[in-house]
N, C-alpha and C positions, 0 to 999 in steps of 0.2 A: 479683619473678615469684610468683604464687601458684600452688602445686602442689596440683591435687585428686586427682590418682591416687597410689595407694600405690607407691612404687618399691621393686622388688626387686632383689637382685643376680642372681637368675635366676627368670623368671616362668613356671613350668611349667603353672600352671592356665590362663593364656590361650592357651598353646601347644596344651595338650590340647583345649580347648573348640574350637579350630579344626579338629580332626581327630576330635572326639569320636564321630560316627557309625560311622566306620570302625573306630576302636579299640575302642569298647564291642562292635561285632559281632565282631571277631576275637578279644576275651576270650571271648565267649559261645560261639564255635566251639570253643574250646580246652576250656571247661567242658563243653561237651554231648559232645565226643569222649572225654573223660577221659584223654586221651593227654597227660598232664602232663610226663612225663620223655622226652627224645629223641623226642618225637612229630613229626609232619608239619610243624608251625610251625617246629621247630628246623631241619629239613632245608631248608625253604623260604628261612629267613632264611640259612642258610649259602650256599645257592645265590646268593641275592641279593647277599650281601657279596663272594663270589668274583667275580661278574661287574662289580660296582662297581668292586673293587679291581684287576680283571683280574690275578688271582692264582690259583695252582693250588690252594692248599689254605687254607680258614678252619676253625679248630678252635673253636667256641663253648665257653666255661668259665663258671664261677660268678661271677667278678670280674676286674678287671684286675691286682691283686696275685697272684692265682692264676695268671693269664696269665704274668707274669714269672717265677714260680717254676717252673711247668711248661717253661717255655722254657730255663731254666738246667739244669734236671733232664734235659732231653733231649740235652744237650751232652756228659755223661760227664765233667763236671769233677770234680776231686778236691780234698778238704780242703787248704786253704792256697793253691789257685790264686788268682791274682789277676784281679779285674775292675774295669775303669776305669770310674768313675761320676761325673757332676757332683754337686758338693757343694750345688749350689743347685738343689734339686728336692724334690719330696714324699718322705717317709719310705720308701714301698714299694719305690722303686727300688733303695734300698741294703739295705733290710731283708731282702728274699728272698736277697740275696748272704750276707749275715751268717747268715741262717737254715740255708743249706746248708753252713756251715763253710767258705765261701770268704771270701777278703779283699776287703772293697771298698776300692778305691784311688780315694779322693776328690779331685777336681782343680777347678781354678778354672774361670770360664766367661767368654765373652766380655761385656764391659761394656755392649754396646749391644743385642745379640740375647738376651742371658742364656742362650745355648747354649754347650755344649762346641765346641771348635774342633779341627780337625786338629792344629795345632800343639801344642796343650794336650796332646792324646792321645799324640802321637809321644814327647813328652818325658817321658811317665810310663810308658812301656812298659819292663818288665824281662823277664828270662829266665822269671820266673813268670807273667807275664801270659797269659792265656788268652781274655779276651773283653772287648768294649767293650759298654756300653750307653749309647748317645747318647739323650738326652730331647729331643723335640721339643717344648720348652717354650711354653706359653701360646698355642700355635697355628700356630706355623711351624717348618718343618723346619731340623735342623742342616744343615751343608754335607756332605751323605752322600756324594757321589761322592769325594772325596779321602779321606774317612774309610774307604771301602770299599777304596781303593787300599792304605792304610797296613794294613789287616787283611789283605789279601792277601799284602803284602809280608812280614808278620811271622807269617802262619799264625793268625791271630785269628778268633774269632767275633763277629758284629756283631748284638746283639739291640736293635731299636729299641723305646723306650718311647714309643709313638704315642698315649698315653691323652689327650693333650691336643690332638692335631692331626689327628684322623681327617677326612678329605675334603681334606687339602692336597696339593698337587702340587709336586714337586721337579724342576727342569729340569736336565739334564746338559749338559755343555760342547757335546754335538753337536745339541742342540735337542730331545732326546727328553724326555718327561716321565713320571713315574711317581709313584703314590699314596705318600704316606708309609706307611711300615708294612709296605711290600713290597720294599724296596730292601736292608735288611739281610738276613742269613741267616734271622732271625726277626722278626717284628713282633708287639707286644702293645698291646692297647687296652682300654679300660674303658667300660661302658655305665652307669656311675654316673649317677643321675638328673640331675644338674647338667651332665653332659658334653654337647658339642655334638650327639651322638647319645646320648641319654639313655634308659634303661629306666625302667620304674615300679617298681624294686627294684634289687638288684645284677645285674651281668652282665659278661662280658668275652668277648675272642676273641683267638686266635693266628693269624698269617698267615705263610705260607712258600711259596716256589716250589721248594722242595726235596722231591722224593717221599719220600725216605729219611726225612727230618726230619718231614715231614707225618705218615708212619706212626708214628713213634715219639712224637710230641707227642700223638697219638690214644690211644696205648697209656698214657702218663704220665697223661693226664687221665681215664682210665678204668680205675683201678686196675691199670694195667701190663697190660692183656688186650687181645687183639684178638678172642678168642673166650670166651664167658662160661664162667667158672670156670677159664680156663686162663691164667695169670698168668707172663708172660715176663720181668717185671721189677717192682721196686717202683715203684708209681705213687701217685696220690691220687684222691680223688673230687671232681671239680669239673664241674659241668654247668650249662648255661643252661637254665632251665626254659621250658616252651612258651608260658606266658603272656607272659613278657618277650620271648621270640623274636617272638611274634605282634606285640606292640606295636612292637618294633624294625623289623620287616619294613615296616610301614606308615611309620615315621618316616624310615627309610633314603631313602625316595623324595623326602623333603622336605630332605635333608641339605644339597645345593647351595644351595637357597633359604636355609636358615638361614644358611649361611655369607656369602651376598650380603647378607642383612639385618644380620648382625654386622658386615660391612665398612662399610655405610652407616652404622652407629652410629659406628664407629671413625673414618670420615672426618670425620664431625660433631665428635667429641672433638678430632681433630687440629687442625682449623680453629679452633674455639672456645676451646682452650687454648694455641695457638701462641705467643700473645703473654706469656704467663706466664714470666718469666726463671728462676723457681725450679723450673719443671717441664720434664722432658724425656719427649717423647712416644715411643711405642714405634717402634723401627726396624723398617723392613720389609726383609727379607733378599730381595735381587733375585733369588735362584735359587729362592725358595719363595713361593707365594702364602701369605697369612696368613689362618686361619680364625678367628682371634681367640676363643680358649676364654677368654681374660682379656683386658682392657685395661688393662695395667700401666704406670703412670707412675713416674719417678724424682723424688723432692723432694729438691733438693740444697741447700737452706738450713737443714738440720737440723731442721725443723718438720713432718716427717711425721706423727708421733704427735698434734700439736696440730692438724693438718688433720683427722686422721681424727676426732678428738672434735668438731671444728667441724661436719663434715659430719653425724656422728650426731645432734649437737643440732637439726639443721635436717632430719632425717627423709631424709638420703641416705645409704644404705648403702655401705660400702666393705669391703675385705679386704686383709690383708697375707699374701701368698704370696713368701716365708716369712720368718717372723720370726727364726729361729734356723738357723744353719749346720748340716748334718747332722753335721759333727764335732765340734759342741759338745754334741749330744744326749747324754744319759746312756747311751742303748741302745748307742752305738757305742764306749763307753769299753773299750779292750782291742781293738777291731777295727781302728782306724786310729791311725797316728802323727802325723796332720795336726793342728796346732793353730790355724793361721791361714792363710787364703787371701783376699787383700786385696780383690778383685772380689766374691767371695761376701759377705764381711764388709760391705762398703759397701752393697751391694745389699739385705741383710737389714735395714740401717737406712734405706734410702731408698725402697723400693718401695711402691706402695699401688694397689690395683686398684679400678676404677670398675664400677658395674652394666654387665653386658655380657650381652646375651641377643637372640634374634631378634625379640622383642615390643616392644623399645624404641621409643615414639613421640617425634616431634620435640618435643613439650611437655616430656616427660620429660627428654629430652637437653638441652633448652634450661634447664631447672631445675638439673639437675645441673651443668652447666658455669657457669651463673651463680653458683651457689652456691660452687663451686671457686674462682672467680675472686675472688668477694667476700672470700674468707679474705685475699688480699693487698692488697685496696683500703683 
């Protein structure tokens, strides 16, 4: 089958063109107001995020990594305190732990959902453990209800890394649902352009239902002050600028539609690739809907890298998230004693992500899946 459209991992241009009049006007409004920092657009977006997530406090900030750092700073952890974190995740999750002179305790993940599990967490808790950072990887939630029960039992904080799962819902045993990022004591997200809710530059946000933590998080993000020039603690300077907030406020209205489009693409992939014996399609966690930040396959016959080259030669992009376990990164030498986690090691050798975004059409999906299948024919 011939492919005439240029396939991209993320098609930001087409997404923008669908909203162009609204976005252009919103940006112009900010330029005309000259309220570039903490202006009305930021306050409007904050209110929209609080309403969407049904959460008490949203603290916009400069990026997702800052969100994680600010969250940990607000918990008054001490150097040497242990923070449990999955080894199969992006570097920023563990990076901020090390940056604050805490100890990242890297643990394995579930081989099907790629997420940390309650059992893995409980086995890693010591007397020095003070916090858990579950990552809602690739677009679906960890099993957060028992994770919160473990945290309560041991007196630990839970900081959700929700950078890849904004908009996902988690269902509790009693049937209640809550948005991911609002279940832990603090939630953190990123608005990096390729995220499901992406800005046109950097951006991030922190969520909490705890009033005391909400006030402290705002202080940390604003030089440790609640009143200008009066600093109650050492903080950082991390702000979401007004232009990004204006863009995000428009795109937030489309977030559920984006998730639905991603799920349609994922359903197509699932069906088209189900007969390939060397491929394992993503598992859908029954307690969480999947918003498919990534559509990530496992290649079980040892030919993952060959498949990626084959796809590239035929103009089908793909990505490997993540090729190296965190504990093998030079940056973490001296921070962790972990040398091998079997599931993480295997995933780093097997996973490959196909194009996933809200603008994928059926012709593109058909071309991608035909090309993948042809590798084994």
